[in-house]
Biopython code that builds the backbone (N, CA, C, O; Angstrom):
import numpy as np
from Bio.PDB.StructureBuilder import StructureBuilder

atoms = [
    (1, "MET", "N", (0.844, -42.886, 21.206)),
    (1, "MET", "CA", (0.129, -43.380, 22.369)),
    (1, "MET", "C", (-0.536, -42.227, 23.121)),
    (1, "MET", "O", (-1.669, -42.344, 23.588)),
    (2, "LYS", "N", (0.193, -41.109, 23.228)),
    (2, "LYS", "CA", (-0.348, -39.969, 23.955)),
    (2, "LYS", "C", (-1.562, -39.386, 23.229)),
    (2, "LYS", "O", (-2.532, -38.976, 23.867)),
    (3, "LYS", "N", (-1.508, -39.350, 21.892)),
    (3, "LYS", "CA", (-2.642, -38.836, 21.122)),
    (3, "LYS", "C", (-3.872, -39.716, 21.295)),
    (3, "LYS", "O", (-4.992, -39.217, 21.404)),
    (4, "ILE", "N", (-3.659, -41.022, 21.320)),
    (4, "ILE", "CA", (-4.781, -41.947, 21.453)),
    (4, "ILE", "C", (-5.456, -41.778, 22.813)),
    (4, "ILE", "O", (-6.683, -41.724, 22.899)),
    (5, "LEU", "N", (-4.651, -41.696, 23.876)),
    (5, "LEU", "CA", (-5.223, -41.508, 25.210)),
    (5, "LEU", "C", (-5.936, -40.166, 25.325)),
    (5, "LEU", "O", (-6.970, -40.070, 25.986)),
    (6, "PHE", "N", (-5.393, -39.130, 24.689)),
    (6, "PHE", "CA", (-6.029, -37.818, 24.718)),
    (6, "PHE", "C", (-7.382, -37.869, 24.011)),
    (6, "PHE", "O", (-8.357, -37.294, 24.494)),
    (7, "ARG", "N", (-7.443, -38.553, 22.875)),
    (7, "ARG", "CA", (-8.711, -38.657, 22.149)),
    (7, "ARG", "C", (-9.736, -39.452, 22.941)),
    (7, "ARG", "O", (-10.915, -39.097, 22.965)),
    (8, "ILE", "N", (-9.299, -40.516, 23.585)),
    (8, "ILE", "CA", (-10.215, -41.309, 24.416)),
    (8, "ILE", "C", (-10.741, -40.466, 25.575)),
    (8, "ILE", "O", (-11.933, -40.511, 25.879)),
    (9, "ALA", "N", (-9.872, -39.706, 26.219)),
    (9, "ALA", "CA", (-10.278, -38.861, 27.346)),
    (9, "ALA", "C", (-11.267, -37.788, 26.890)),
    (9, "ALA", "O", (-12.261, -37.534, 27.572)),
    (10, "MET", "N", (-11.006, -37.161, 25.755)),
    (10, "MET", "CA", (-11.916, -36.130, 25.259)),
    (10, "MET", "C", (-13.270, -36.721, 24.868)),
    (10, "MET", "O", (-14.305, -36.089, 25.078)),
    (11, "THR", "N", (-13.266, -37.927, 24.303)),
    (11, "THR", "CA", (-14.523, -38.590, 23.946)),
    (11, "THR", "C", (-15.330, -38.911, 25.207)),
    (11, "THR", "O", (-16.539, -38.684, 25.244)),
    (12, "LEU", "N", (-14.665, -39.437, 26.234)),
    (12, "LEU", "CA", (-15.367, -39.730, 27.488)),
    (12, "LEU", "C", (-15.900, -38.455, 28.136)),
    (12, "LEU", "O", (-16.998, -38.451, 28.692)),
    (13, "LEU", "N", (-15.124, -37.375, 28.066)),
    (13, "LEU", "CA", (-15.574, -36.100, 28.624)),
    (13, "LEU", "C", (-16.816, -35.598, 27.888)),
    (13, "LEU", "O", (-17.756, -35.102, 28.509)),
    (14, "LEU", "N", (-16.812, -35.730, 26.574)),
    (14, "LEU", "CA", (-17.977, -35.321, 25.783)),
    (14, "LEU", "C", (-19.192, -36.168, 26.136)),
    (14, "LEU", "O", (-20.295, -35.637, 26.263)),
    (15, "PHE", "N", (-19.009, -37.484, 26.295)),
    (15, "PHE", "CA", (-20.117, -38.358, 26.669)),
    (15, "PHE", "C", (-20.665, -38.008, 28.046)),
    (15, "PHE", "O", (-21.875, -38.074, 28.262)),
    (16, "ILE", "N", (-19.804, -37.640, 28.972)),
    (16, "ILE", "CA", (-20.273, -37.276, 30.308)),
    (16, "ILE", "C", (-21.088, -35.991, 30.249)),
    (16, "ILE", "O", (-22.119, -35.884, 30.913)),
    (17, "PHE", "N", (-20.637, -35.009, 29.458)),
    (17, "PHE", "CA", (-21.422, -33.782, 29.316)),
    (17, "PHE", "C", (-22.788, -34.065, 28.689)),
    (17, "PHE", "O", (-23.803, -33.517, 29.118)),
    (18, "ILE", "N", (-22.800, -34.912, 27.686)),
    (18, "ILE", "CA", (-24.076, -35.276, 27.065)),
    (18, "ILE", "C", (-24.967, -35.999, 28.075)),
    (18, "ILE", "O", (-26.172, -35.752, 28.124)),
    (19, "ALA", "N", (-24.390, -36.883, 28.874)),
    (19, "ALA", "CA", (-25.162, -37.612, 29.879)),
    (19, "ALA", "C", (-25.726, -36.668, 30.932)),
    (19, "ALA", "O", (-26.850, -36.861, 31.397)),
    (20, "ILE", "N", (-24.958, -35.647, 31.314)),
    (20, "ILE", "CA", (-25.460, -34.678, 32.299)),
    (20, "ILE", "C", (-26.666, -33.935, 31.745)),
    (20, "ILE", "O", (-27.681, -33.792, 32.426)),
    (21, "VAL", "N", (-26.554, -33.467, 30.517)),
    (21, "VAL", "CA", (-27.678, -32.741, 29.895)),
    (21, "VAL", "C", (-28.885, -33.664, 29.756)),
    (21, "VAL", "O", (-30.017, -33.256, 30.016)),
    (22, "LEU", "N", (-28.648, -34.883, 29.353)),
    (22, "LEU", "CA", (-29.742, -35.834, 29.192)),
    (22, "LEU", "C", (-30.409, -36.150, 30.536)),
    (22, "LEU", "O", (-31.632, -36.273, 30.609)),
    (23, "CYS", "N", (-29.617, -36.278, 31.585)),
    (23, "CYS", "CA", (-30.182, -36.543, 32.914)),
    (23, "CYS", "C", (-31.031, -35.377, 33.401)),
    (23, "CYS", "O", (-32.086, -35.586, 33.999)),
    (24, "PHE", "N", (-30.582, -34.153, 33.150)),
    (24, "PHE", "CA", (-31.404, -33.007, 33.530)),
    (24, "PHE", "C", (-32.681, -32.965, 32.702)),
    (24, "PHE", "O", (-33.743, -32.621, 33.221)),
    (25, "TYR", "N", (-32.590, -33.307, 31.434)),
    (25, "TYR", "CA", (-33.776, -33.303, 30.569)),
    (25, "TYR", "C", (-34.796, -34.346, 31.016)),
    (25, "TYR", "O", (-36.002, -34.109, 30.946)),
    (26, "LEU", "N", (-34.315, -35.491, 31.473)),
    (26, "LEU", "CA", (-35.203, -36.568, 31.904)),
    (26, "LEU", "C", (-35.578, -36.488, 33.392)),
    (26, "LEU", "O", (-36.161, -37.425, 33.936)),
    (27, "ASN", "N", (-35.247, -35.382, 34.038)),
    (27, "ASN", "CA", (-35.553, -35.148, 35.450)),
    (27, "ASN", "C", (-34.893, -36.157, 36.373)),
    (27, "ASN", "O", (-35.468, -36.525, 37.398)),
    (28, "GLN", "N", (-33.712, -36.605, 36.030)),
    (28, "GLN", "CA", (-32.916, -37.504, 36.868)),
    (28, "GLN", "C", (-31.796, -36.680, 37.505)),
    (28, "GLN", "O", (-30.622, -36.827, 37.166)),
    (29, "PHE", "N", (-32.189, -35.821, 38.424)),
    (29, "PHE", "CA", (-31.248, -34.862, 38.987)),
    (29, "PHE", "C", (-30.143, -35.516, 39.816)),
    (29, "PHE", "O", (-29.008, -35.039, 39.828)),
    (30, "THR", "N", (-30.470, -36.597, 40.500)),
    (30, "THR", "CA", (-29.469, -37.274, 41.322)),
    (30, "THR", "C", (-28.319, -37.784, 40.474)),
    (30, "THR", "O", (-27.154, -37.609, 40.829)),
    (31, "TYR", "N", (-28.643, -38.415, 39.356)),
    (31, "TYR", "CA", (-27.593, -38.920, 38.465)),
    (31, "TYR", "C", (-26.786, -37.774, 37.848)),
    (31, "TYR", "O", (-25.567, -37.866, 37.708)),
    (32, "ALA", "N", (-27.480, -36.700, 37.484)),
    (32, "ALA", "CA", (-26.797, -35.562, 36.876)),
    (32, "ALA", "C", (-25.809, -34.938, 37.858)),
    (32, "ALA", "O", (-24.666, -34.654, 37.499)),
    (33, "TYR", "N", (-26.247, -34.727, 39.087)),
    (33, "TYR", "CA", (-25.331, -34.148, 40.076)),
    (33, "TYR", "C", (-24.207, -35.116, 40.433)),
    (33, "TYR", "O", (-23.092, -34.693, 40.736)),
    (34, "GLY", "N", (-24.497, -36.402, 40.397)),
    (34, "GLY", "CA", (-23.442, -37.392, 40.609)),
    (34, "GLY", "C", (-22.376, -37.316, 39.522)),
    (34, "GLY", "O", (-21.182, -37.387, 39.817)),
    (35, "LEU", "N", (-22.798, -37.171, 38.267)),
    (35, "LEU", "CA", (-21.841, -37.035, 37.168)),
    (35, "LEU", "C", (-21.046, -35.738, 37.271)),
    (35, "LEU", "O", (-19.863, -35.698, 36.934)),
    (36, "ILE", "N", (-21.701, -34.681, 37.738)),
    (36, "ILE", "CA", (-20.988, -33.415, 37.942)),
    (36, "ILE", "C", (-19.923, -33.585, 39.019)),
    (36, "ILE", "O", (-18.817, -33.059, 38.891)),
    (37, "MET", "N", (-20.252, -34.316, 40.075)),
    (37, "MET", "CA", (-19.261, -34.567, 41.124)),
    (37, "MET", "C", (-18.097, -35.409, 40.605)),
    (37, "MET", "O", (-16.950, -35.187, 40.992)),
    (38, "VAL", "N", (-18.386, -36.370, 39.734)),
    (38, "VAL", "CA", (-17.307, -37.164, 39.132)),
    (38, "VAL", "C", (-16.380, -36.262, 38.328)),
    (38, "VAL", "O", (-15.159, -36.383, 38.423)),
    (39, "LEU", "N", (-16.957, -35.356, 37.536)),
    (39, "LEU", "CA", (-16.125, -34.412, 36.774)),
    (39, "LEU", "C", (-15.297, -33.537, 37.695)),
    (39, "LEU", "O", (-14.120, -33.291, 37.430)),
    (40, "PHE", "N", (-15.902, -33.065, 38.772)),
    (40, "PHE", "CA", (-15.177, -32.225, 39.725)),
    (40, "PHE", "C", (-14.008, -32.980, 40.342)),
    (40, "PHE", "O", (-12.911, -32.437, 40.465)),
    (41, "ILE", "N", (-14.239, -34.222, 40.726)),
    (41, "ILE", "CA", (-13.173, -35.025, 41.340)),
    (41, "ILE", "C", (-12.049, -35.280, 40.338)),
    (41, "ILE", "O", (-10.875, -35.222, 40.701)),
    (42, "VAL", "N", (-12.395, -35.562, 39.089)),
    (42, "VAL", "CA", (-11.376, -35.805, 38.062)),
    (42, "VAL", "C", (-10.536, -34.554, 37.833)),
    (42, "VAL", "O", (-9.308, -34.631, 37.792)),
    (43, "PHE", "N", (-11.191, -33.399, 37.684)),
    (43, "PHE", "CA", (-10.443, -32.164, 37.439)),
    (43, "PHE", "C", (-9.621, -31.749, 38.653)),
    (43, "PHE", "O", (-8.516, -31.227, 38.502)),
    (44, "ALA", "N", (-10.143, -31.974, 39.846)),
    (44, "ALA", "CA", (-9.373, -31.661, 41.054)),
    (44, "ALA", "C", (-8.153, -32.565, 41.161)),
    (44, "ALA", "O", (-7.075, -32.116, 41.549)),
    (45, "GLY", "N", (-8.320, -33.825, 40.820)),
    (45, "GLY", "CA", (-7.191, -34.753, 40.835)),
    (45, "GLY", "C", (-6.132, -34.376, 39.814)),
    (45, "GLY", "O", (-4.937, -34.473, 40.093)),
    (46, "MET", "N", (-6.558, -33.948, 38.642)),
    (46, "MET", "CA", (-5.596, -33.514, 37.619)),
    (46, "MET", "C", (-4.830, -32.286, 38.102)),
    (46, "MET", "O", (-3.628, -32.169, 37.859)),
    (47, "GLY", "N", (-5.514, -31.376, 38.780)),
    (47, "GLY", "CA", (-4.853, -30.195, 39.315)),
    (47, "GLY", "C", (-3.831, -30.547, 40.381)),
    (47, "GLY", "O", (-2.743, -29.972, 40.424)),
    (48, "GLN", "N", (-4.182, -31.488, 41.235)),
    (48, "GLN", "CA", (-3.243, -31.903, 42.275)),
    (48, "GLN", "C", (-2.027, -32.599, 41.681)),
    (48, "GLN", "O", (-0.912, -32.418, 42.170)),
    (49, "LEU", "N", (-2.226, -33.390, 40.637)),
    (49, "LEU", "CA", (-1.093, -34.051, 39.992)),
    (49, "LEU", "C", (-0.162, -33.048, 39.329)),
    (49, "LEU", "O", (1.059, -33.190, 39.404)),
    (50, "SER", "N", (-0.726, -32.035, 38.680)),
    (50, "SER", "CA", (0.131, -31.029, 38.051)),
    (50, "SER", "C", (0.860, -30.198, 39.103)),
    (50, "SER", "O", (2.010, -29.813, 38.892)),
    (51, "LYS", "N", (0.210, -29.917, 40.232)),
    (51, "LYS", "CA", (0.866, -29.195, 41.317)),
    (51, "LYS", "C", (2.016, -30.013, 41.886)),
    (51, "LYS", "O", (3.095, -29.477, 42.140)),
    (52, "LEU", "N", (1.790, -31.310, 42.088)),
    (52, "LEU", "CA", (2.829, -32.189, 42.602)),
    (52, "LEU", "C", (4.002, -32.274, 41.633)),
    (52, "LEU", "O", (5.158, -32.261, 42.057)),
    (53, "LYS", "N", (3.716, -32.361, 40.343)),
    (53, "LYS", "CA", (4.775, -32.421, 39.334)),
    (53, "LYS", "C", (5.589, -31.130, 39.333)),
    (53, "LYS", "O", (6.812, -31.165, 39.201)),
    (54, "ASN", "N", (4.916, -29.997, 39.478)),
    (54, "ASN", "CA", (5.599, -28.710, 39.524)),
    (54, "ASN", "C", (6.481, -28.600, 40.757)),
    (54, "ASN", "O", (7.613, -28.124, 40.666)),
    (55, "GLU", "N", (5.980, -29.034, 41.909)),
    (55, "GLU", "CA", (6.766, -28.971, 43.138)),
    (55, "GLU", "C", (7.980, -29.888, 43.064)),
    (55, "GLU", "O", (9.050, -29.538, 43.562)),
    (56, "GLU", "N", (7.827, -31.052, 42.452)),
    (56, "GLU", "CA", (8.955, -31.965, 42.291)),
    (56, "GLU", "C", (10.022, -31.351, 41.381)),
    (56, "GLU", "O", (11.217, -31.450, 41.658)),
    (57, "TYR", "N", (9.579, -30.720, 40.301)),
    (57, "TYR", "CA", (10.513, -30.061, 39.384)),
    (57, "TYR", "C", (11.284, -28.947, 40.090)),
    (57, "TYR", "O", (12.500, -28.828, 39.935)),
    (58, "MET", "N", (10.569, -28.136, 40.863)),
    (58, "MET", "CA", (11.235, -27.027, 41.559)),
    (58, "MET", "C", (12.202, -27.551, 42.620)),
    (58, "MET", "O", (13.266, -26.961, 42.811)),
    (59, "TYR", "N", (11.869, -28.627, 43.308)),
    (59, "TYR", "CA", (12.756, -29.215, 44.303)),
    (59, "TYR", "C", (14.050, -29.690, 43.652)),
    (59, "TYR", "O", (15.139, -29.421, 44.158)),
    (60, "HIS", "N", (13.929, -30.395, 42.532)),
    (60, "HIS", "CA", (15.121, -30.880, 41.841)),
    (60, "HIS", "C", (15.936, -29.726, 41.271)),
    (60, "HIS", "O", (17.167, -29.767, 41.275)),
    (61, "LYS", "N", (15.254, -28.708, 40.786)),
    (61, "LYS", "CA", (15.953, -27.551, 40.215)),
    (61, "LYS", "C", (16.756, -26.823, 41.291)),
    (61, "LYS", "O", (17.898, -26.431, 41.054)),
    (62, "LEU", "N", (16.169, -26.643, 42.459)),
    (62, "LEU", "CA", (16.885, -25.951, 43.535)),
    (62, "LEU", "C", (18.054, -26.772, 44.062)),
    (62, "LEU", "O", (19.103, -26.215, 44.388)),
    (63, "ASN", "N", (17.889, -28.073, 44.149)),
    (63, "ASN", "CA", (18.973, -28.919, 44.639)),
    (63, "ASN", "C", (20.127, -28.995, 43.650)),
    (63, "ASN", "O", (21.285, -29.062, 44.062)),
    (64, "ARG", "N", (19.837, -28.987, 42.365)),
    (64, "ARG", "CA", (20.910, -29.014, 41.372)),
    (64, "ARG", "C", (21.715, -27.726, 41.402)),
    (64, "ARG", "O", (22.933, -27.758, 41.228)),
    (65, "SER", "N", (21.060, -26.598, 41.619)),
    (65, "SER", "CA", (21.789, -25.326, 41.623)),
    (65, "SER", "C", (22.720, -25.237, 42.833)),
    (65, "SER", "O", (23.796, -24.648, 42.732)),
    (66, "ASP", "N", (22.327, -25.812, 43.982)),
    (66, "ASP", "CA", (23.207, -25.790, 45.147)),
    (66, "ASP", "C", (24.459, -26.622, 44.903)),
    (66, "ASP", "O", (25.555, -26.200, 45.271)),
    (67, "GLU", "N", (24.322, -27.779, 44.299)),
    (67, "GLU", "CA", (25.483, -28.618, 43.999)),
    (67, "GLU", "C", (26.389, -27.913, 43.001)),
    (67, "GLU", "O", (27.612, -27.975, 43.127)),
    (68, "TYR", "N", (25.818, -27.257, 42.031)),
    (68, "TYR", "CA", (26.623, -26.569, 41.021)),
    (68, "TYR", "C", (27.447, -25.453, 41.665)),
    (68, "TYR", "O", (28.627, -25.289, 41.356)),
    (69, "GLU", "N", (26.826, -24.698, 42.549)),
    (69, "GLU", "CA", (27.550, -23.605, 43.209)),
    (69, "GLU", "C", (28.646, -24.137, 44.118)),
    (69, "GLU", "O", (29.693, -23.498, 44.230)),
    (70, "ASP", "N", (28.454, -25.278, 44.771)),
    (70, "ASP", "CA", (29.473, -25.865, 45.623)),
    (70, "ASP", "C", (30.713, -26.264, 44.821)),
    (70, "ASP", "O", (31.841, -26.084, 45.279)),
    (71, "TYR", "N", (30.500, -26.794, 43.646)),
    (71, "TYR", "CA", (31.654, -27.255, 42.849)),
    (71, "TYR", "C", (32.347, -26.127, 42.107)),
    (71, "TYR", "O", (33.524, -26.260, 41.773)),
    (72, "THR", "N", (31.676, -25.038, 41.838)),
    (72, "THR", "CA", (32.287, -23.957, 41.056)),
    (72, "THR", "C", (32.980, -22.917, 41.925)),
    (72, "THR", "O", (33.696, -22.067, 41.396)),
    (73, "ARG", "N", (32.796, -22.955, 43.211)),
    (73, "ARG", "CA", (33.439, -21.936, 44.073)),
    (73, "ARG", "C", (34.802, -22.355, 44.502)),
    (73, "ARG", "O", (35.475, -21.620, 45.225)),
]
sb = StructureBuilder()
sb.init_structure("model")
sb.init_model(0)
sb.init_chain("A")
sb.init_seg("    ")
for serial, (resi, resn, name, xyz) in enumerate(atoms, 1):
    if name == "N":
        sb.init_residue(resn, " ", resi, " ")
    sb.init_atom(name, np.array(xyz, "f"), 0.0, 1.0, " ", f" {name:<3s}", serial, name[0])
structure = sb.get_structure()
């Protein structure tokens, strides 16, 4: 399932890049910049999700170590 979603995402990303180049070629700058903004928002959202996942992992890791030290002392 993960491979299929990854392939779909990469195909859509490739189509968006092709659409951006095509829009610039056809002098449709508004659409091209709009697609660039969509890519920016998607990548920024992915970055925020990975940051949130990392912070959640570190929170759980720190809380587990405190409980472990309480029981072993």
